[in-house]
CHARMM-style PDB file with segment names, atoms N, HN, CA, C and O in Angstrom:
ATOM      1  N   MET     1      -7.959  80.512 -28.702  1.00  0.00      PROA
ATOM      2  CA  MET     1      -7.843  80.117 -27.418  1.00  0.00      PROA
ATOM      3  C   MET     1      -8.182  81.381 -26.301  1.00  0.00      PROA
ATOM      4  O   MET     1      -7.595  82.459 -26.395  1.00  0.00      PROA
ATOM      5  N   GLU     2      -8.997  81.165 -25.447  1.00  0.00      PROA
ATOM      6  HN  GLU     2      -9.473  80.289 -25.371  1.00  0.00      PROA
ATOM      7  CA  GLU     2      -9.586  82.163 -24.674  1.00  0.00      PROA
ATOM      8  C   GLU     2      -8.173  82.586 -23.643  1.00  0.00      PROA
ATOM      9  O   GLU     2      -7.265  81.779 -23.447  1.00  0.00      PROA
ATOM     10  N   PRO     3      -8.190  83.677 -23.180  1.00  0.00      PROA
ATOM     11  CA  PRO     3      -7.303  84.322 -22.274  1.00  0.00      PROA
ATOM     12  C   PRO     3      -7.078  83.351 -21.160  1.00  0.00      PROA
ATOM     13  O   PRO     3      -5.954  82.922 -20.904  1.00  0.00      PROA
ATOM     14  N   LEU     4      -8.280  82.965 -20.419  1.00  0.00      PROA
ATOM     15  HN  LEU     4      -9.194  83.314 -20.627  1.00  0.00      PROA
ATOM     16  CA  LEU     4      -8.317  82.136 -19.380  1.00  0.00      PROA
ATOM     17  C   LEU     4      -7.411  80.881 -19.471  1.00  0.00      PROA
ATOM     18  O   LEU     4      -6.573  80.556 -18.630  1.00  0.00      PROA
ATOM     19  N   GLN     5      -7.741  80.151 -20.749  1.00  0.00      PROA
ATOM     20  HN  GLN     5      -8.423  80.415 -21.432  1.00  0.00      PROA
ATOM     21  CA  GLN     5      -6.948  78.955 -20.961  1.00  0.00      PROA
ATOM     22  C   GLN     5      -5.455  79.344 -21.285  1.00  0.00      PROA
ATOM     23  O   GLN     5      -4.497  78.739 -20.803  1.00  0.00      PROA
ATOM     24  N   GLN     6      -5.357  80.358 -22.104  1.00  0.00      PROA
ATOM     25  HN  GLN     6      -6.135  80.849 -22.495  1.00  0.00      PROA
ATOM     26  CA  GLN     6      -3.885  80.614 -22.267  1.00  0.00      PROA
ATOM     27  C   GLN     6      -3.235  80.987 -21.076  1.00  0.00      PROA
ATOM     28  O   GLN     6      -2.091  80.548 -20.959  1.00  0.00      PROA
ATOM     29  N   VAL     7      -3.711  81.747 -20.081  1.00  0.00      PROA
ATOM     30  HN  VAL     7      -4.641  82.103 -20.176  1.00  0.00      PROA
ATOM     31  CA  VAL     7      -3.005  81.875 -18.945  1.00  0.00      PROA
ATOM     32  C   VAL     7      -2.710  80.388 -17.976  1.00  0.00      PROA
ATOM     33  O   VAL     7      -1.632  80.191 -17.415  1.00  0.00      PROA
ATOM     34  N   LEU     8      -3.663  79.601 -17.925  1.00  0.00      PROA
ATOM     35  HN  LEU     8      -4.538  79.760 -18.381  1.00  0.00      PROA
ATOM     36  CA  LEU     8      -3.523  78.380 -17.453  1.00  0.00      PROA
ATOM     37  C   LEU     8      -2.623  77.424 -18.070  1.00  0.00      PROA
ATOM     38  O   LEU     8      -1.937  76.628 -17.429  1.00  0.00      PROA
ATOM     39  N   GLU     9      -2.644  77.519 -19.244  1.00  0.00      PROA
ATOM     40  HN  GLU     9      -3.201  78.166 -19.764  1.00  0.00      PROA
ATOM     41  CA  GLU     9      -1.541  76.712 -20.148  1.00  0.00      PROA
ATOM     42  C   GLU     9       0.048  77.355 -19.725  1.00  0.00      PROA
ATOM     43  O   GLU     9       0.990  76.676 -19.318  1.00  0.00      PROA
ATOM     44  N   ALA    10       0.045  78.722 -19.927  1.00  0.00      PROA
ATOM     45  HN  ALA    10      -0.721  79.273 -20.257  1.00  0.00      PROA
ATOM     46  CA  ALA    10       1.329  79.330 -19.594  1.00  0.00      PROA
ATOM     47  C   ALA    10       1.726  78.775 -18.193  1.00  0.00      PROA
ATOM     48  O   ALA    10       2.791  78.187 -18.008  1.00  0.00      PROA
ATOM     49  N   MET    11       0.955  78.962 -17.379  1.00  0.00      PROA
ATOM     50  HN  MET    11       0.089  79.440 -17.529  1.00  0.00      PROA
ATOM     51  CA  MET    11       1.519  78.454 -15.825  1.00  0.00      PROA
ATOM     52  C   MET    11       1.949  76.985 -15.944  1.00  0.00      PROA
ATOM     53  O   MET    11       2.942  76.576 -15.342  1.00  0.00      PROA
ATOM     54  N   LYS    12       1.216  76.217 -16.702  1.00  0.00      PROA
ATOM     55  HN  LYS    12       0.410  76.550 -17.191  1.00  0.00      PROA
ATOM     56  CA  LYS    12       1.531  74.790 -16.597  1.00  0.00      PROA
ATOM     57  C   LYS    12       2.925  74.484 -17.345  1.00  0.00      PROA
ATOM     58  O   LYS    12       3.637  73.505 -17.121  1.00  0.00      PROA
ATOM     59  N   GLN    13       3.190  75.555 -18.318  1.00  0.00      PROA
ATOM     60  HN  GLN    13       2.612  76.351 -18.500  1.00  0.00      PROA
ATOM     61  CA  GLN    13       4.384  75.024 -18.988  1.00  0.00      PROA
ATOM     62  C   GLN    13       5.868  75.833 -18.394  1.00  0.00      PROA
ATOM     63  O   GLN    13       7.039  75.519 -18.605  1.00  0.00      PROA
ATOM     64  N   ALA    14       5.365  76.855 -17.670  1.00  0.00      PROA
ATOM     65  HN  ALA    14       4.413  77.111 -17.498  1.00  0.00      PROA
ATOM     66  CA  ALA    14       6.285  77.525 -16.797  1.00  0.00      PROA
ATOM     67  C   ALA    14       7.131  76.619 -15.877  1.00  0.00      PROA
ATOM     68  O   ALA    14       8.340  76.734 -15.673  1.00  0.00      PROA
ATOM     69  N   GLY    15       6.260  75.660 -15.335  1.00  0.00      PROA
ATOM     70  HN  GLY    15       5.278  75.566 -15.501  1.00  0.00      PROA
ATOM     71  CA  GLY    15       6.886  74.451 -14.370  1.00  0.00      PROA
ATOM     72  C   GLY    15       7.189  75.265 -13.032  1.00  0.00      PROA
ATOM     73  O   GLY    15       7.945  74.668 -12.267  1.00  0.00      PROA
ATOM     74  N   GLU    16       6.797  76.364 -12.654  1.00  0.00      PROA
ATOM     75  HN  GLU    16       6.182  76.849 -13.276  1.00  0.00      PROA
ATOM     76  CA  GLU    16       7.087  77.134 -11.335  1.00  0.00      PROA
ATOM     77  C   GLU    16       6.357  78.076 -11.073  1.00  0.00      PROA
ATOM     78  O   GLU    16       5.893  78.648 -12.059  1.00  0.00      PROA
ATOM     79  N   PRO    17       6.071  78.465 -10.083  1.00  0.00      PROA
ATOM     80  CA  PRO    17       5.046  79.654  -9.655  1.00  0.00      PROA
ATOM     81  C   PRO    17       5.258  80.963 -10.251  1.00  0.00      PROA
ATOM     82  O   PRO    17       6.342  81.477  -9.976  1.00  0.00      PROA
ATOM     83  N   VAL    18       4.521  81.582 -10.958  1.00  0.00      PROA
ATOM     84  HN  VAL    18       3.640  81.164 -11.182  1.00  0.00      PROA
ATOM     85  CA  VAL    18       4.732  82.846 -11.841  1.00  0.00      PROA
ATOM     86  C   VAL    18       4.004  83.971 -11.413  1.00  0.00      PROA
ATOM     87  O   VAL    18       2.955  83.661 -10.849  1.00  0.00      PROA
ATOM     88  N   ASN    19       4.225  85.190 -11.500  1.00  0.00      PROA
ATOM     89  HN  ASN    19       5.077  85.442 -11.958  1.00  0.00      PROA
ATOM     90  CA  ASN    19       3.455  86.065 -11.280  1.00  0.00      PROA
ATOM     91  C   ASN    19       2.719  86.699 -12.331  1.00  0.00      PROA
ATOM     92  O   ASN    19       2.810  86.154 -13.431  1.00  0.00      PROA
ATOM     93  N   ALA    20       2.005  87.733 -12.245  1.00  0.00      PROA
ATOM     94  HN  ALA    20       1.930  88.176 -11.351  1.00  0.00      PROA
ATOM     95  CA  ALA    20       1.172  88.284 -13.281  1.00  0.00      PROA
ATOM     96  C   ALA    20       2.155  88.810 -14.490  1.00  0.00      PROA
ATOM     97  O   ALA    20       2.028  88.448 -15.660  1.00  0.00      PROA
ATOM     98  N   GLY    21       3.111  89.684 -14.036  1.00  0.00      PROA
ATOM     99  HN  GLY    21       3.215  89.979 -13.086  1.00  0.00      PROA
ATOM    100  CA  GLY    21       4.016  90.254 -14.973  1.00  0.00      PROA
ATOM    101  C   GLY    21       4.614  89.063 -15.961  1.00  0.00      PROA
ATOM    102  O   GLY    21       4.657  89.209 -17.183  1.00  0.00      PROA
ATOM    103  N   LYS    22       5.017  88.009 -15.362  1.00  0.00      PROA
ATOM    104  HN  LYS    22       4.982  87.891 -14.369  1.00  0.00      PROA
ATOM    105  CA  LYS    22       5.635  87.007 -16.294  1.00  0.00      PROA
ATOM    106  C   LYS    22       4.598  86.340 -17.134  1.00  0.00      PROA
ATOM    107  O   LYS    22       4.901  85.792 -18.194  1.00  0.00      PROA
ATOM    108  N   LEU    23       3.473  86.376 -16.710  1.00  0.00      PROA
ATOM    109  HN  LEU    23       3.228  86.821 -15.849  1.00  0.00      PROA
ATOM    110  CA  LEU    23       2.388  85.815 -17.443  1.00  0.00      PROA
ATOM    111  C   LEU    23       1.990  86.620 -18.834  1.00  0.00      PROA
ATOM    112  O   LEU    23       1.574  86.106 -19.872  1.00  0.00      PROA
ATOM    113  N   VAL    24       2.190  87.778 -18.617  1.00  0.00      PROA
ATOM    114  HN  VAL    24       2.528  88.196 -17.773  1.00  0.00      PROA
ATOM    115  CA  VAL    24       2.086  88.858 -19.694  1.00  0.00      PROA
ATOM    116  C   VAL    24       3.031  88.735 -20.725  1.00  0.00      PROA
ATOM    117  O   VAL    24       2.734  88.944 -21.901  1.00  0.00      PROA
ATOM    118  N   GLU    25       4.242  88.382 -20.322  1.00  0.00      PROA
ATOM    119  HN  GLU    25       4.483  88.212 -19.367  1.00  0.00      PROA
ATOM    120  CA  GLU    25       5.694  87.983 -21.126  1.00  0.00      PROA
ATOM    121  C   GLU    25       5.250  87.008 -22.003  1.00  0.00      PROA
ATOM    122  O   GLU    25       5.151  87.182 -23.217  1.00  0.00      PROA
ATOM    123  N   LEU    26       4.867  85.556 -21.166  1.00  0.00      PROA
ATOM    124  HN  LEU    26       4.948  85.415 -20.180  1.00  0.00      PROA
ATOM    125  CA  LEU    26       4.592  84.380 -21.839  1.00  0.00      PROA
ATOM    126  C   LEU    26       3.459  84.471 -22.798  1.00  0.00      PROA
ATOM    127  O   LEU    26       3.605  84.158 -23.979  1.00  0.00      PROA
ATOM    128  N   THR    27       2.293  84.911 -22.293  1.00  0.00      PROA
ATOM    129  HN  THR    27       2.174  85.166 -21.333  1.00  0.00      PROA
ATOM    130  CA  THR    27       1.144  84.856 -23.384  1.00  0.00      PROA
ATOM    131  C   THR    27       1.102  86.037 -24.498  1.00  0.00      PROA
ATOM    132  O   THR    27       0.456  85.901 -25.537  1.00  0.00      PROA
ATOM    133  N   GLY    28       1.877  87.256 -24.183  1.00  0.00      PROA
ATOM    134  HN  GLY    28       2.402  87.366 -23.339  1.00  0.00      PROA
ATOM    135  CA  GLY    28       1.487  88.285 -25.044  1.00  0.00      PROA
ATOM    136  C   GLY    28       0.231  88.917 -24.800  1.00  0.00      PROA
ATOM    137  O   GLY    28      -0.157  89.825 -25.536  1.00  0.00      PROA
ATOM    138  N   LEU    29      -0.329  88.578 -23.984  1.00  0.00      PROA
ATOM    139  HN  LEU    29      -0.014  87.841 -23.386  1.00  0.00      PROA
ATOM    140  CA  LEU    29      -1.758  89.147 -23.521  1.00  0.00      PROA
ATOM    141  C   LEU    29      -1.610  90.422 -22.725  1.00  0.00      PROA
ATOM    142  O   LEU    29      -0.649  90.557 -21.967  1.00  0.00      PROA
ATOM    143  N   ASP    30      -2.625  91.462 -22.885  1.00  0.00      PROA
ATOM    144  HN  ASP    30      -3.405  91.352 -23.500  1.00  0.00      PROA
ATOM    145  CA  ASP    30      -2.801  92.790 -22.137  1.00  0.00      PROA
ATOM    146  C   ASP    30      -2.675  92.375 -20.626  1.00  0.00      PROA
ATOM    147  O   ASP    30      -3.045  91.271 -20.226  1.00  0.00      PROA
ATOM    148  N   ARG    31      -2.199  93.209 -19.925  1.00  0.00      PROA
ATOM    149  HN  ARG    31      -1.899  94.106 -20.250  1.00  0.00      PROA
ATOM    150  CA  ARG    31      -2.125  92.902 -18.290  1.00  0.00      PROA
ATOM    151  C   ARG    31      -3.398  92.882 -17.765  1.00  0.00      PROA
ATOM    152  O   ARG    31      -3.658  92.061 -16.885  1.00  0.00      PROA
ATOM    153  N   LYS    32      -4.371  93.777 -18.226  1.00  0.00      PROA
ATOM    154  HN  LYS    32      -4.161  94.443 -18.940  1.00  0.00      PROA
ATOM    155  CA  LYS    32      -5.915  93.549 -17.870  1.00  0.00      PROA
ATOM    156  C   LYS    32      -6.448  92.239 -17.864  1.00  0.00      PROA
ATOM    157  O   LYS    32      -6.980  91.738 -16.872  1.00  0.00      PROA
ATOM    158  N   LEU    33      -6.282  91.541 -19.219  1.00  0.00      PROA
ATOM    159  HN  LEU    33      -5.850  91.947 -20.025  1.00  0.00      PROA
ATOM    160  CA  LEU    33      -6.855  90.344 -19.442  1.00  0.00      PROA
ATOM    161  C   LEU    33      -6.127  89.139 -18.785  1.00  0.00      PROA
ATOM    162  O   LEU    33      -6.649  88.039 -18.611  1.00  0.00      PROA
ATOM    163  N   VAL    34      -4.819  89.490 -18.431  1.00  0.00      PROA
ATOM    164  HN  VAL    34      -4.395  90.384 -18.573  1.00  0.00      PROA
ATOM    165  CA  VAL    34      -4.069  88.382 -17.610  1.00  0.00      PROA
ATOM    166  C   VAL    34      -4.570  88.571 -16.033  1.00  0.00      PROA
ATOM    167  O   VAL    34      -4.731  87.560 -15.350  1.00  0.00      PROA
ATOM    168  N   ASP    35      -4.807  89.865 -15.486  1.00  0.00      PROA
ATOM    169  HN  ASP    35      -4.677  90.686 -16.042  1.00  0.00      PROA
ATOM    170  CA  ASP    35      -5.454  89.935 -14.367  1.00  0.00      PROA
ATOM    171  C   ASP    35      -6.825  89.460 -14.193  1.00  0.00      PROA
ATOM    172  O   ASP    35      -7.031  88.891 -13.121  1.00  0.00      PROA
ATOM    173  N   LYS    36      -7.857  89.568 -15.039  1.00  0.00      PROA
ATOM    174  HN  LYS    36      -7.690  90.030 -15.910  1.00  0.00      PROA
ATOM    175  CA  LYS    36      -9.065  89.102 -15.147  1.00  0.00      PROA
ATOM    176  C   LYS    36      -9.074  87.525 -15.030  1.00  0.00      PROA
ATOM    177  O   LYS    36      -9.666  86.925 -14.132  1.00  0.00      PROA
ATOM    178  N   ALA    37      -8.405  86.969 -15.962  1.00  0.00      PROA
ATOM    179  HN  ALA    37      -7.924  87.455 -16.691  1.00  0.00      PROA
ATOM    180  CA  ALA    37      -8.058  85.438 -16.061  1.00  0.00      PROA
ATOM    181  C   ALA    37      -7.751  84.793 -14.797  1.00  0.00      PROA
ATOM    182  O   ALA    37      -8.306  83.797 -14.332  1.00  0.00      PROA
ATOM    183  N   MET    38      -6.568  85.638 -14.167  1.00  0.00      PROA
ATOM    184  HN  MET    38      -6.116  86.446 -14.544  1.00  0.00      PROA
ATOM    185  CA  MET    38      -6.180  85.098 -12.818  1.00  0.00      PROA
ATOM    186  C   MET    38      -7.388  85.158 -11.924  1.00  0.00      PROA
ATOM    187  O   MET    38      -7.688  84.062 -11.450  1.00  0.00      PROA
ATOM    188  N   ALA    39      -8.207  86.237 -11.552  1.00  0.00      PROA
ATOM    189  HN  ALA    39      -7.963  87.127 -11.937  1.00  0.00      PROA
ATOM    190  CA  ALA    39      -9.108  86.310 -10.853  1.00  0.00      PROA
ATOM    191  C   ALA    39     -10.024  85.252 -11.027  1.00  0.00      PROA
ATOM    192  O   ALA    39     -10.343  84.611 -10.025  1.00  0.00      PROA
ATOM    193  N   ASP    40     -10.516  84.951 -12.152  1.00  0.00      PROA
ATOM    194  HN  ASP    40     -10.257  85.472 -12.966  1.00  0.00      PROA
ATOM    195  CA  ASP    40     -11.463  83.977 -12.425  1.00  0.00      PROA
ATOM    196  C   ASP    40     -10.756  82.640 -12.001  1.00  0.00      PROA
ATOM    197  O   ASP    40     -11.427  81.912 -11.269  1.00  0.00      PROA
ATOM    198  N   LEU    41      -9.586  82.236 -12.329  1.00  0.00      PROA
ATOM    199  HN  LEU    41      -9.041  82.827 -12.923  1.00  0.00      PROA
ATOM    200  CA  LEU    41      -8.884  81.037 -12.075  1.00  0.00      PROA
ATOM    201  C   LEU    41      -8.657  80.908 -10.305  1.00  0.00      PROA
ATOM    202  O   LEU    41      -8.591  79.811  -9.751  1.00  0.00      PROA
ATOM    203  N   LYS    42      -8.570  82.026  -9.673  1.00  0.00      PROA
ATOM    204  HN  LYS    42      -8.623  82.917 -10.123  1.00  0.00      PROA
ATOM    205  CA  LYS    42      -8.445  81.794  -8.361  1.00  0.00      PROA
ATOM    206  C   LYS    42      -9.807  81.539  -7.623  1.00  0.00      PROA
ATOM    207  O   LYS    42      -9.945  80.876  -6.595  1.00  0.00      PROA
ATOM    208  N   LYS    43     -10.904  82.260  -8.414  1.00  0.00      PROA
ATOM    209  HN  LYS    43     -10.793  82.799  -9.249  1.00  0.00      PROA
ATOM    210  CA  LYS    43     -12.522  81.960  -7.776  1.00  0.00      PROA
ATOM    211  C   LYS    43     -12.698  80.452  -7.952  1.00  0.00      PROA
ATOM    212  O   LYS    43     -13.123  79.783  -7.010  1.00  0.00      PROA
ATOM    213  N   SER    44     -12.396  79.914  -9.084  1.00  0.00      PROA
ATOM    214  HN  SER    44     -12.051  80.458  -9.849  1.00  0.00      PROA
ATOM    215  CA  SER    44     -12.652  78.706  -9.426  1.00  0.00      PROA
ATOM    216  C   SER    44     -11.798  77.397  -8.768  1.00  0.00      PROA
ATOM    217  O   SER    44     -12.104  76.209  -8.880  1.00  0.00      PROA
ATOM    218  N   GLY    45     -10.682  77.947  -8.077  1.00  0.00      PROA
ATOM    219  HN  GLY    45     -10.433  78.912  -7.987  1.00  0.00      PROA
ATOM    220  CA  GLY    45      -9.939  77.237  -7.221  1.00  0.00      PROA
ATOM    221  C   GLY    45      -8.532  76.227  -8.442  1.00  0.00      PROA
ATOM    222  O   GLY    45      -7.778  75.292  -8.172  1.00  0.00      PROA
ATOM    223  N   GLU    46      -8.702  76.844  -9.451  1.00  0.00      PROA
ATOM    224  HN  GLU    46      -9.315  77.603  -9.670  1.00  0.00      PROA
ATOM    225  CA  GLU    46      -7.744  76.134 -10.544  1.00  0.00      PROA
ATOM    226  C   GLU    46      -6.323  76.483 -10.262  1.00  0.00      PROA
ATOM    227  O   GLU    46      -5.397  75.781 -10.669  1.00  0.00      PROA
ATOM    228  N   ILE    47      -6.142  77.636  -9.523  1.00  0.00      PROA
ATOM    229  HN  ILE    47      -6.894  78.207  -9.193  1.00  0.00      PROA
ATOM    230  CA  ILE    47      -4.627  77.966  -9.306  1.00  0.00      PROA
ATOM    231  C   ILE    47      -4.499  78.506  -7.748  1.00  0.00      PROA
ATOM    232  O   ILE    47      -5.323  79.225  -7.184  1.00  0.00      PROA
ATOM    233  N   VAL    48      -3.388  78.039  -7.238  1.00  0.00      PROA
ATOM    234  HN  VAL    48      -2.718  77.455  -7.696  1.00  0.00      PROA
ATOM    235  CA  VAL    48      -3.065  78.590  -5.806  1.00  0.00      PROA
ATOM    236  C   VAL    48      -1.819  79.180  -5.767  1.00  0.00      PROA
ATOM    237  O   VAL    48      -1.064  79.228  -6.738  1.00  0.00      PROA
ATOM    238  N   SER    49      -1.530  79.726  -4.442  1.00  0.00      PROA
ATOM    239  HN  SER    49      -2.143  79.687  -3.653  1.00  0.00      PROA
ATOM    240  CA  SER    49      -0.422  80.683  -4.483  1.00  0.00      PROA
ATOM    241  C   SER    49       0.409  79.934  -3.438  1.00  0.00      PROA
ATOM    242  O   SER    49      -0.063  79.733  -2.320  1.00  0.00      PROA
ATOM    243  N   PRO    50       1.638  79.516  -3.775  1.00  0.00      PROA
ATOM    244  CA  PRO    50       2.549  78.900  -3.059  1.00  0.00      PROA
ATOM    245  C   PRO    50       3.379  79.977  -1.997  1.00  0.00      PROA
ATOM    246  O   PRO    50       3.807  79.764  -0.863  1.00  0.00      PROA
ATOM    247  N   LYS    51       3.423  81.165  -2.804  1.00  0.00      PROA
ATOM    248  HN  LYS    51       3.075  81.338  -3.725  1.00  0.00      PROA
ATOM    249  CA  LYS    51       3.933  82.336  -1.929  1.00  0.00      PROA
ATOM    250  C   LYS    51       3.294  83.582  -2.724  1.00  0.00      PROA
ATOM    251  O   LYS    51       2.750  83.614  -3.828  1.00  0.00      PROA
ATOM    252  N   ARG    52       3.557  84.634  -1.747  1.00  0.00      PROA
ATOM    253  HN  ARG    52       3.999  84.608  -0.850  1.00  0.00      PROA
ATOM    254  CA  ARG    52       3.011  85.951  -2.027  1.00  0.00      PROA
ATOM    255  C   ARG    52       3.206  86.436  -3.445  1.00  0.00      PROA
ATOM    256  O   ARG    52       4.343  86.468  -3.914  1.00  0.00      PROA
ATOM    257  N   CYS    53       2.028  86.863  -4.239  1.00  0.00      PROA
ATOM    258  HN  CYS    53       1.104  86.838  -3.858  1.00  0.00      PROA
ATOM    259  CA  CYS    53       2.185  87.167  -5.527  1.00  0.00      PROA
ATOM    260  C   CYS    53       2.373  86.227  -6.515  1.00  0.00      PROA
ATOM    261  O   CYS    53       2.339  86.623  -7.680  1.00  0.00      PROA
ATOM    262  N   PHE    54       2.580  84.963  -6.267  1.00  0.00      PROA
ATOM    263  HN  PHE    54       2.608  84.641  -5.321  1.00  0.00      PROA
ATOM    264  CA  PHE    54       3.251  83.963  -7.170  1.00  0.00      PROA
ATOM    265  C   PHE    54       2.072  82.770  -7.166  1.00  0.00      PROA
ATOM    266  O   PHE    54       1.592  82.246  -6.161  1.00  0.00      PROA
ATOM    267  N   TRP    55       1.747  82.494  -8.524  1.00  0.00      PROA
ATOM    268  HN  TRP    55       2.137  82.920  -9.340  1.00  0.00      PROA
ATOM    269  CA  TRP    55       0.703  81.362  -8.532  1.00  0.00      PROA
ATOM    270  C   TRP    55       1.022  80.295  -9.408  1.00  0.00      PROA
ATOM    271  O   TRP    55       1.788  80.511 -10.347  1.00  0.00      PROA
ATOM    272  N   GLN    56       0.459  79.002  -9.195  1.00  0.00      PROA
ATOM    273  HN  GLN    56      -0.164  78.827  -8.433  1.00  0.00      PROA
ATOM    274  CA  GLN    56       0.714  77.799  -9.971  1.00  0.00      PROA
ATOM    275  C   GLN    56      -0.602  77.270 -10.217  1.00  0.00      PROA
ATOM    276  O   GLN    56      -1.584  77.746  -9.648  1.00  0.00      PROA
ATOM    277  N   PRO    57      -0.687  76.254 -11.083  1.00  0.00      PROA
ATOM    278  CA  PRO    57      -1.922  75.445 -11.122  1.00  0.00      PROA
ATOM    279  C   PRO    57      -2.075  74.721  -9.874  1.00  0.00      PROA
ATOM    280  O   PRO    57      -1.101  74.555  -9.139  1.00  0.00      PROA
ATOM    281  N   SER    58      -3.394  74.213  -9.537  1.00  0.00      PROA
ATOM    282  HN  SER    58      -4.185  74.348 -10.134  1.00  0.00      PROA
ATOM    283  CA  SER    58      -3.759  73.566  -8.236  1.00  0.00      PROA
ATOM    284  C   SER    58      -3.547  72.026  -8.409  1.00  0.00      PROA
ATOM    285  OT1 SER    58      -3.780  71.262  -7.472  1.00  0.00      PROA
TER     286      SER     58
END
């Protein structure tokens, strides 16, 4: 599974808005990979931020 899909799936399973640090814990991916995946997901509109620094699937 690609990092982008892993990050999105981890967000869905968390069931609440999460930050990048929590996603690193949940996925076991390197922080740089998580940050890149999140940037791509933000651009495509697949994730939204309900509060500062926390993200969830849109």
